Structure formats: C-alpha cells, structure tokens
N, C-alpha and C positions, 0 to 999 in steps of 0.2 A: 504494500500500500504506500510506502514511503518512496520518494524518489530523491536523487541528489539535490542538495541545497535545502533540505528540510521541508519542501513542499510535499503535498500529498497527491497521489494519482487518484483519478476517479472524481465523481461529483460529490460535493459536500452534502451531508445529511441536512444541514441547515446553513443558510447564508443570510446574515443580517447586515444591512448597511450601517456604517458608522456615522456619527455626527448628530444623530437625533437624541441620544442619551449619552451620559458619560461612558467612556470606553469600557471600564470595568463592569458596569451594569449590563452593557450590551453582551459582553462575553459570558457572564454568568447566566443571563436569560437565554442565550443561544444554546448553551450546554444543557441547561435545565429543560429546554424544549425537546432536545434530542432524547434525553433520559426520561422525559415525561414525569418530571419531579418539580416540586416547589423550589425556586431558586434559593430560598433560605435553608434548604436541607443539604445543599452542597457545601463541601469544605470551603473555607475562605480562600478566595483567589490569591491573596497575599501569601498563602502557604506554599504556592508553587511558582510564583513569579512576582517580581517587584512592580506593582502597578504604576508607580511614578516613572520608573525607568522605561516601561513599555510606552507610556504616553509621550515621553521625551523623544524616543526613537521615531515614533510615528506622527509626531506633531507637525512636521513640515508638509505643507499642502502638496508639493510636487515630488515628494519622496517616493522612491520605488522600493523602499525597505519593506520587509515583512518579518514577522516574528512567529516562530512555530514552537509550540510547547504542548505537553500533555497535561490535561486537567480532567479530573473525574472520569478517568478511563477513556478519554477521547483525545484525539489529536486536534489542536486548535491552531489555525493559521489566521493571523491578524495583519491586515494591511491598512493603509490610510483610508481605504474605501469600504472595507467589509471585514466581518468576522465570519470565518468558515469553520464548521465543526464536522469532523470526519469520524 
C-alpha cells in the first residue's frame, strides 16, 4: 500500500479539504469517519505527531510539502489542500 516518499497507493478511504476547520480537527474527524467512531474516542493527535510542527510545515499556500504518518491504525497523508486517510 505504501509507495516511495511516504505517499500511499490507491484511493483514500476519506479525503477532507483543509482550510475550513483547524488542521488538527480536520485530521481527527477524517480518521474518526473512517473508523466510524466518535472523534473524542481516538487517542490525542499530539501523541503521534506535533500539531504545531505539522501546521508550520504546511502553512505556506504554495507549498508542495506533504506529511505522512500513522494515526489510529490508519495511514494519514496531509497536504496544504487535503487530509487523506488510507
């Protein structure tokens, strides 16, 4: 399922655009939707990634950066445009 560079092959289970809510909330809600669970039942996002560092990396509007990490048994890919959960 993983390909070089940390991205993931195949279609995401959920793709949420960024920018309408704080990035951390978008990530937690997207993963909760895939797991069909209440977002508050998931472990804190800060236990797997530094939310401030994540926002700093992706804060540039024209950035081509992406961050890939595991959260709640799913691969999460975050770009400036979207959160994808695999």
